[in-house]
ROLUM-711450 format. One record per residue (C-alpha): residue in one letter; x, y, z. Coordinates in steps of 0.25 Angstrom, whole numbers, plus 5000, padded with zeros to 4 digits. Layout:
BEGIN
AXYZ...
***
This chain:
BEGIN
M502850514996G502050414988I501250284990G501150164982V499950064983V499949924976M498749824975R499149684971D498449554970E498749424978H499849394967G500549534968E500049584955L499749734955L498249774955V498249924959S499450014962L499350164967C500350274969A500150404975Q500950524981K500750564995R501350704995I501050735010V501550595015T503050615019S503150485028P503350345021L502550285033V501350375030A501550345015E501350195018F500150225026Q499550305014A499850195005L499150095013W497950195015C497950215000A497950064997M496850045006Q495950155000L496250094986C495849954991A494550014997D494250084984L494449954977N493549884987L494649774990S494249685001K495449605004V496749675004V498149665009F498949795010E500449775011G501449875015D502949875018A502849985029L502749895041S502450015051V501150045042I500749895042K500849885057A500150015059V498949985051N498849845057D499049885071T497749875079E498149995088A497850145084S498950215078W499450335085E500650365075W500650495067H500050415055G499050345064Q497850405056L498350335043V498450205051E497150215057N496450245044I497150125038K496650045049G495250095047I495250045033L495749905037K494749895049N493649885039R494249795029S494649655036N495249605023W496249715022T497649695028V498949765029T500249685029H501649715028T502549685016Y503949705014R504449825005E505049724995C503549674992N503049814991S503849884980V502649914971A502150004981H503450074983F503550094968L502250154968A502550244980K503750294973S503050314960S501950394967L502950504968L502850524952V501350534952N500450654956E499250574960E498850444965T498950334954I498250204954W498550084944I497449984944E497749854935E498949924929D500349944934P501150074935I502350084927G503550014933I502849934944Q502849794939Y504349774943Y503849804958V502649724957Q503549604953K504549634963D503549634974K502949504969D504349444969V504649484983T503249434988V503549294981E504949284988E504249305002E503249195000
***
């Protein structure tokens, strides 16, 4: 299984993208948590102070925004993510529809073709611009 992470500016332009294989992850739900964790680590490494994390897995978004402790089998992942969010008041996690998240899905599929985590900063992976524009078009239609 693989994960895809996308960082965009407020206009939807691609800033950073990442894909990575997660060989021991067999659950799509855990892959979504791993992608969020990876995105948060990347933002922390880049010292970003105001970030909106978007994901299309509603159960993940609800779990990390829930004030109650998670006792699910993936609860430690949830609590680790909550711990990061607790110390960063300008970081939020929100739901977006899958139609607005095609870049991340493209990267997740592409991760199966790489042997190690790959990060692109201020450059685009081959074939991604179609999905960037597609996500921007869907976002404009929703407004």
